[in-house]
C-alpha positions in Angstrom: 21.9 15.6 4.2 20.5 12.7 2.1 17.7 11.3 4.8 16.3 14.6 4.8 16.4 15.6 1.2 14.6 12.3 0.5 11.4 13.4 3.1 11.3 17.0 1.5 11.5 15.3 -1.9 8.7 12.8 -0.5 6.6 15.5 1.4 5.7 17.5 -1.5 5.3 14.3 -3.8 2.1 13.5 -1.3 1.2 16.7 -1.6 0.4 16.1 -5.5 -1.1 13.2 -4.8 -4.1 14.4 -2.1 -6.7 15.2 -4.8 -6.4 12.0 -6.3 -7.5 10.4 -2.8 -10.6 9.3 -1.5 -10.4 11.0 2.4 -11.7 14.6 2.6 -8.9 16.8 3.1 -7.8 20.4 3.4 -5.9 23.4 4.8 -8.7 24.4 6.9 -6.5 27.5 8.1 -3.5 29.3 6.9 -1.6 32.6 8.0 1.3 34.0 8.5 2.5 31.9 11.6 0.1 29.0 11.8 -1.6 27.0 9.8 -4.2 23.7 10.0 -4.5 20.8 7.5 -7.9 18.6 8.6 -9.0 15.7 6.9 -12.2 13.0 7.3 -12.2 9.5 5.9 -15.0 7.3 7.4 -14.6 3.4 7.0 -15.4 0.1 7.7 -14.9 -1.3 11.2 -16.2 0.3 14.3 -14.4 2.0 17.0 -12.4 -0.9 18.5 -11.6 -2.2 15.3 -10.3 1.2 14.2 -8.3 2.5 17.3 -6.3 -0.7 17.2 -5.3 -0.1 14.0 -4.8 3.6 14.5 -1.9 2.8 17.6 0.0 -0.2 15.4 1.1 2.3 12.6 4.1 0.4 11.5 1.0 -1.6 10.0 -0.1 1.3 8.2 2.2 4.8 7.9 4.1 5.0 4.4 7.6 4.2 4.4 8.2 7.6 2.8 7.6 10.0 5.5 9.9 7.5 8.0 13.2 8.3 8.4 14.6 4.5 8.4 13.0 4.9 5.2 10.6 1.3 6.7 7.5 1.7 8.6 8.1 -1.5 10.6 10.2 0.2 12.5 7.7 2.6 14.1 5.6 2.0 17.2 3.1 3.9 19.6 2.5 4.1 23.4 -1.3 4.8 23.6 -0.5 6.2 27.1 0.2 10.1 28.6 4.0 10.4 27.8 4.1 7.7 25.8 6.2 8.0 22.2 5.5 8.1 18.6 9.1 7.1 17.7 11.0 4.9 15.5 13.9 3.1 15.6 17.1 3.7 13.2 18.4 0.4 12.6 21.5 -0.2 13.1 23.5 -0.6 9.5 26.1 -3.7 8.6 29.0 -2.9 6.4 32.3 -4.5 6.2 34.9 -2.9 8.4 32.2 0.0 10.0 31.5 0.6 13.5 27.4 1.3 14.3 25.0 1.6 17.1 20.8 1.5 16.8 18.9 5.0 16.9 16.1 6.5 17.8 13.7 10.1 16.7 10.8 11.0 17.7 7.7 11.6 15.5 5.5 13.0 18.7 4.6 12.5 22.1 1.1 11.7 23.1 -0.6 14.3 25.4 -4.4 11.7 25.5 -5.1 8.7 24.4 -9.2 7.5 25.4 -9.5 4.0 23.6 -11.8 4.3 20.8 -12.7 8.0 21.5 -9.4 10.4 20.7 -5.6 10.5 20.5 -3.9 13.3 20.6 0.1 13.7 20.2 2.3 16.9 20.0 5.4 17.4 18.3 6.8 19.0 14.7 6.8 15.9 12.3 9.4 15.5 9.4 10.5 18.6 7.7 8.9 20.9 10.2 11.8 18.7 13.3 14.1 21.8 12.4 11.7 24.6 12.9 11.6 26.3 16.1 7.3 25.5 16.0 5.1 23.7 17.8 2.4 21.5 16.5 -0.8 19.0 17.8 -2.6 16.3 15.3 -5.1 15.1 16.8 -7.5 12.5 15.5 -11.0 11.4 17.0 -13.8 8.9 16.4 -17.0 8.8 16.0 -20.0 6.4 14.8 -21.0 6.9 11.6 -24.0 6.1 9.2 -24.0 1.9 9.6 -23.6 0.2 6.4 -26.2 -1.3 4.6 -25.7 -4.6 6.2 -26.5 -2.5 9.4 -22.8 -3.4 10.3 -21.1 -0.2 11.6 -18.6 2.1 10.2 -16.1 4.8 12.1 -16.0 8.3 11.3 -11.9 9.9 11.2 -11.6 12.9 12.1 -7.7 14.1 11.2 -6.4 17.5 12.2 -2.6 19.3 12.6 -2.4 22.1 13.8 1.3 23.8 13.3 2.3 27.3 14.8 5.8 28.9 15.4 8.2 30.8 13.5 9.4 28.4 10.3 11.4 29.2 7.8 9.4 27.7 5.2 6.2 29.9 2.7 3.1 28.9 5.2 1.3 28.3 1.2 3.3 25.7 0.7 4.3 23.6 3.8 1.3 23.8 4.7 0.0 22.4 0.6 3.1 19.2 1.8 2.1 18.7 5.5 -1.7 18.1 3.8 -1.0 15.9 2.3 1.3 14.0 4.3 -1.4 13.7 6.7 -3.6 13.3 4.1 -2.1 10.4 2.9 -1.4 8.7 6.3 -5.6 8.6 6.8 -6.0 7.7 3.6 -3.6 4.5 4.6 -5.4 3.5 7.9 -8.6 4.3 6.0 -7.9 1.5 3.6 -6.5 -0.9 5.8 -9.5 -1.2 7.7 -11.4 -0.3 4.2 -12.6 3.2 3.6 -16.3 4.4 2.1 -15.7 6.3 -0.6 -17.4 9.6 0.3 -19.1 12.0 -2.5 -17.7 14.5 -4.5 -17.6 17.8 -3.3 -18.8 19.0 -6.0 -22.1 17.2 -6.4 -25.3 19.1 -5.6 -25.8 16.2 -4.0 -23.2 15.9 -2.2 -24.5 19.6 -1.0 -27.4 19.2 0.6 -26.1 15.8 2.8 -23.4 18.2 3.9 -25.7 21.1 4.5 -28.2 18.8 6.0 -25.7 17.4 8.6 -24.2 20.0 9.5 -27.9 21.8 10.3 -28.6 18.4 12.6 -24.6 18.7 14.9 -24.9 22.8 15.0 -28.3 23.1 15.7 -28.0 24.6 19.2 -25.4 26.7 18.6 -26.2 27.3 15.0 -25.1 31.0 13.8 -25.7 30.7 10.0 -25.8 28.3 6.9 -23.4 27.2 4.5 -23.8 26.9 0.8 -19.8 26.8 0.6 -18.6 23.2 0.3 -15.3 23.4 2.4 -17.0 25.1 4.6 -19.8 22.8 5.8 -16.2 20.4 5.6 -15.0 22.0 7.9 -17.8 22.7 10.4 -18.1 19.0 10.3 -14.8 18.1 11.0 -14.4 20.8 13.7 -17.8 19.8 15.4 -17.1 15.8 15.5 -13.5 17.1 17.6 -15.1 19.4 19.4 -18.3 17.2 20.9 -15.2 14.2 21.3 -13.8 16.0 23.8 -16.8 17.6 25.2 -17.3 13.7 26.0 -14.5 13.6 27.9 -14.9 16.6 30.1 -18.3 15.4 30.7 -20.3 18.7 30.1 
């Protein structure tokens, strides 16, 4: 019970800290039986460097959001059916016999090196609920740095659906905070490129331009709402990645 309470409290804390994160994030959709969180960051690394860091969560996942309180116990096998798992170490205490345990956080559905990673699973406190969750992480080339260095855009989407005992508005914000925290830690490890603040006029103009270019083939009308621009950009990025994989 102590471990569970610590995990839930850490989840709430991450939600409070999300607004200070350099990664763009939002609860993109929330209904009575599901929610979707979406985060995005651009890093000072090429796709291969980003992929290698992504599949090594022990190097960036927050220890506060593990059952063993140590991210060094995490391991991800980047292949279909592979496990994003955690080892629960034996406890060395006098007069007590302990055994090593383990936790499955997620299971890999698709691993396409340097392009996309998709996993299924209910993270953290959602593990006790009869819900399903799909985490999609898409990598794509971003605009090069001033010195011509490669940059990579990471779009991180977690789609959760099913019956749960948590109020959707509360748990969606908490999960969004945790997802943003994890992406931020990964991005900071690689070298994060600071995004333009969503409220900045130049940000709105730039985002609208990017959206028009990305959606020109299937545009259904523009928007001047920053949150909608971020959502459309992220969705398009993920769709484009998986269209490429399908050969379309």
